[in-house]
N, C-alpha and C positions, 0 to 999 in steps of 0.2 A: 632461380630468377636471374635474368641477365642484368648487366650493369646498367643498360638503358632503362629497363623496367624499374630497377632499384632506384635510379635517379628520379624517374617520373613519380614513383610512390613517395619518395622523400619530399619532392616539391609539392605534391598534392597535400601531404600531411602538414607541411609548414604553412601552406596557404590556408588550409582549414583552421589550423591552430590560430593563425594570425587573425582570421575573420572572427573566430570565437572570442579572442581577446578584445578586438575592436568592438564587438557587440556588447561584451560584458562592460567595457568602459563606457559605451553609450548608455546602457541601462543604468549604470551607476550615476552617470552625470545627469540623467533625467530624473532621478529620484529627488523629491523636494527636500530642502534643508529642514531641520527640525523647526517646528513652528515657534518654539520657545525662544529661539535665538541663542541658546546656551551652547557653548563648546567646552569640552573638557579642558582645553588649554587655549583660552582666548588670546588673541594677539594683544601686545601692549599698545594701547592707543598712543598715537603720536601727539606731540604738543604743538606742532606747527599749526598756526591759524587759530589756536585756542587761547583763552585768556587766563592769566595766572591768579591763583588763590593763595591766601595764607590760612593755614589751619592752626589754631591755638587751642591746645587741649591740656587737661590735667594728666591723662595717661593715654598711651597708644598701645594697647594690649589686645589679645584675642577677645572678641565679643564685646569690647567696650563700645560706647556710642561713637567715639572718634573713629575707631576701626570701621564700624559699619557705615558711617556717613562719608568719611574721607575716601574709603576704598571704592565707593561708587564713582567718585570723581577721578580716582586713579585708574581703575580697571574698566569702567563702564558698567552698565547694568541693563536689565531688560525692561522695556516699556512697550506696552501694546503688542506684546508677543515678538518684538524685534530687539536685537542687540542695539543698545543706545550709548553713544559717547557724548557726554556733556560738552557744552561749549567752553567750559572752564576746566582747568586742571590744577592739581596741587603743586605749587612751585616751592613753597616753604612750609616747614612744620616746626612748631614750638611745643615742647612737652614740659609741663611743670614737674612731673615725677617720672622716674624710670624704674618700674618694678622689675623683678627677675624675669618675667615673661614679656618684657618690652619688645615691641615689633618696629619701633620707629627707625632704628638703624637699618634693619632689613628692608623696610619700605623705601628708605632713602637710597640705598644702594640699587635696589631693583628698578626703581622708577625715577632715578635722578632727582630726587626731592632734596632740597637744601635744608638741612637740620640746623636750627639756630639756638643760641643760648639765651636770647632775649626776644621779647615781643617786638621791640623797635627794629631789631635786625630782620625779623620775619616780614615786617611790613615795608621797610625802607632800605634795608641792607646797609645801614650806616650812612646813607646819603640824606639829601634834603627833598627827595621826591619819593612818593609811593611807588613801589615796584609791583603791586598787586592790584587787581580789579575787584576784589571782594575778600571778606574775612568770615571764617567760620569759627565761632567761639563755642567750644564743646567742653565745658567744665563739668564732667560727670564721670564718676568712678575715680579711684585712687584712695590713698591713705590720708584722710583728713579727719580732724577731731570733731566731736559733737559738743554742742552747748547743753545747758541744763534742760532745755526744751526738747532734746533729742533731734535737733536739726543738724545736718551735716554742713560744715562751714566751707563749702566750695567757694573758691575765690573768683566767682564770676564778675562781681563788681570790680575787684582789684585789677583783673585782667582787662576789663573794658576801660577802666580808667587809664591804663597804659596805652590802649588803642587810641583813645581820645587825645592823649598827650601827643602822640605821633601825628594825628590829624592836625592838631593845632600847630605843631612845629613845621609841618610841610605845607600847610594851607590847603590841603586836599582831603577829600573824604571818599569812601566807597561804601557799598551796602554791607551790613553786618547781619549775620544770623546767629542767634543765641539759643542753644539747645535747652529745652525744658524751662522751668521757671527762672525768673530773673535773678532772684537772690533769696536767701533765708530771711533777710531784713527788709521790711517794707520801705524804709527811707532810702536804702541803697537801690532798690528796684525802681522807685520813682525817679531817682537821680539818673539812672541809666536811660530811661525814656526821655527825660528832660535834655540830656546830652544830644540825643538824636534830633530833638526839635531845635535846639539852639544852633547846632552845626549843620542841620539840614541833610543828614544822611539817611537813606532808607534803612529801617530797622525791623527785623522780624524775629519772633521768638516762639517757643512753645514745644509741646509734645507731638509725638507722631500719631496719637490717637485721633485727633480731628480729621486727619486725611487718610487713615487706613480704610480698608474695605468694610462695608456694613452689610449685614445679612438680616433682613432684607435691606435693599438700598433706600433707607428712609432718609429723606430730607424734608423737614417741615417747611411748608411755604412761608415766606416772609409775611409777618402779620398774624401768625397763628395765635389763637387765644389759649396759651398754656397756663393751666392753673397750678399744677404740681408736677414735679419731675424727680426721678430717682435713678441712680446708677449703682448697680451691684458690681463689686470688683474684688480685688485681692491684693496682697503684697504689703510691704512695710508702709507704715502710716504716712511718712513724708514722701518717700521716694516714689511710691505708686499713688499716693493721694493726689499728687499733682496731675498724673495721667487721668485719673477719674474725674477730677474737676474740669480739666480741659475738654474731655469728652462730653460732659454734661453741659458745659458752657457753649460749645459749638452748636448745640441744639437750642438751648434757652435764649441765646442772643437773637434768635429769629422770631421771638414772640412779638405780639402786637405792641407797638410803641418803641421797639428796639431796646437796647440795653440801657438801664437806668441806674445800675449799681446795686450794692448790697448794704443793708443797714445793720445786720448782726450775724454772728456765727457762733455755733456751739459745737463742741466735740465731746461725744459720749463714748464710754468704753464698757465692755463686759455686760453685765446684767442690765445696766442702765439703758443700753441700746434697745433691748427687747421691751423693757418697761415703757420707753418712749413710744415704741410702735403700738403697744397696747393702749396708750393714752391718746393716740391719734396724732402724735407729733411728726410722724412720718407714716407712709401708707403701706400696709401689708398687701393691699391689692396691687399696688405698683410693683412691689417686690416680686410677687407671684408672676406678674406679666413680664418683668425683666428676666427672671430665672427661667421662664418658658423659652427664652432664646439661648440659654447657656448650652454649650457643647461639652461641658466638663462637670456638670452638677453631680454632687455626691448624694446617693439615696438617703432618705431619712430627714429628720427635723433639722432645720438650719440651726436651731438653738443648741442641739446636741453636737452637730458636726463642726461648728466653728471652734477652732483651737485644737482640732485633731492634728497629729503629726503627719501632714501631707506635704509633699514636695519640699521646697526650700524654706518655708515659713511656718514652722510647727507650733510656735508658742505665742502667736499674736492673737489677742482676744478680739472679739467683735468690736468694730469701731465705726462710729457714725459722725459725719459732718452734717449738721443741720444749718442750711443757708437760708436766711431771710432776705429776699430781695426787696428793694425800696418800693416796688410797685405792688407788693403783696404776693408775688409768686413764691412758691416754696421749692427748694432744691435739697436733695438728700444724697449723700455718698455713703454707701455701706461697704466696708472692707470685711469680707467674709472668708478669711483664710481657713481652709479645711472643708469648705462647702463648694466653692467654685474656683476655677483658675482662668477666668476670662472677664471681659467687661461687657455688661448688659444694661441697656437703657430702656426706660419706660416713662411715659408722660400721660397725664390726664389732660385732654383737650376739650374745651367747651363745645358742647353739641355732639360729642362722640360717645357712643354707648360703652366702648371698650378702649383701654389705653392703647396708644401707639407705642411700638417697641422695636428694638433691633439689637443685634450683637455687633460690637466693634471687633472685627476679626483680626487677629494677630498671628500670622504664620510663625512657626517656631524657629529658633536658631538651629543650625548655624547660619542659615541665610537671612532669617528675620526679615522677610520680604516687605514688611510694613515700612522699612527704611527706604524702599523704592519710592513709596508714596511721599515720604517726607523730603527726600532728595529732589523729587520732581517739583515740589513746592519751592524748595530753596532755589532751584534753577530759575523758576519764574521770577523770584526776587532779583537774582543776579542779572538775568537777561533783560527784563523789563525795567529794572530800576525801581520797582514798586513791590511792596509786600502783597501777596495775594489775599491776606487777611490782616486785620489791624492788630498792632502790638498791644493795643489797649485790652484785648482779650486776655493775653498772658499777664499783663499788669494786674488785671482784676483777679485772675486765678491765683497769682502770686500772693496778693493781699488776703484772699480767702484762706489760703493754706497757712500763711503766717498767723492769722487770727485763730484758725483751728488748732495749730500747735500751741499757741498761748492758752487757749481754753483747755486743752488736754493737760497742759502743765498745771493749770489751776483747777484741776479735777472737775471739769464740766461746767465751769462758769460761762455764762453767756457773755460774749465780747461784742460791744457796740463798735461799729466800724464806720464812723462818719467820713473817714478818709477814702472810703471805697465808693463814693458818689461818682462813679466813672460811667460816662455815657459814650456810646458809639453805635454805629450802624453796621450790621452784618453784611458781608458780601452776598450778592444775588446767588452765586454758586458757592457752596461750601468747599468745593475743590477736593472731595474725597475720591479715592480710587473706586472705579466701577468695573463691573464685568468680572471675568474669571482671573484668578491670580496667575495660573499658568495657562498660556494660550492653548486653544484646542489644537490637537495634532491633525 
């Protein structure tokens, strides 16, 4: 081959190779991005143009509530199949405890979050003006003692009292979100709500259950004539009992006449639970309808399965909360450790031949995507300056739970609850997540 031919061949090869690379690049560029919006290494969202938050928590460790909720404001998360960056970012972080697996220092370094030693410093940084536009109070998890009623003495009230002191000192307020129930003590819970009324700041509280996905997507119309409702669940009595109560309440508050409060609560355990069912104090038919939605149900008789060493809660006996509403409606929470590992609801509706039922779907950790739904609701509070659902719901469930724990301590005594004459109107839209969890590809 001559030098001229060799040069021509080389040029033709390079041209073809370049064309091939260009085509490959074009094809790659034309491929659609993943519908989920997820990336293996998402970019760190910038804080410019976003509004600052203070996160006040008991602990910031892997899989804690503070980790799941705050991380979505730090890193962003997926909404409607697209990567979403909230309008607010975490500016300051206060942790009451620092366990060996603490992540707060790591989060502070990676995301330029200011770690503080006091709640006042987190909100006002030692000055006389608030430096944040919202507060997330997440007092869940950590090493805290229990009282004689087996209630965990999380310092939610004490932490909010410090927030209120800063509000009064600065003469300013911002919206507050409180994770789960308000307090183990009814008087403290009521005071927390009264502070929000007295100072006029938006206040939202509660579990992730009311806003997580439902299968099927059951939303009772406002004014539904509900006669009886039941939710089958699992977990520790207080810690998961509040989740079950919140799920049941988000359904029952839509009944005809709106919420009118609760007149009495009874907590039964062990064989007394099954005896009460046989006596008609709660409905076996509703339990069967609820369990028909379970994705984890254990084969066999529920009475034999409850208490079996399954998952993390092997030694908890059957537990029932019997809730008597002031308008005559019945509500039942059954904690069935060993038989199911999900939350399933059923209700008897006037004029319906069969119960209405659904599963409150909770995607598993590490992602625990139900926090997507809760953070979306928190964003509405922060952006709109109004809670998407009334704090009175969680005030009521807090009171029901406190009465249930008192009844359990007193071996199944029926507890009258005149203090729970709480009335409110449910929102037109429950605000729960709809559609698929992961967007279709």
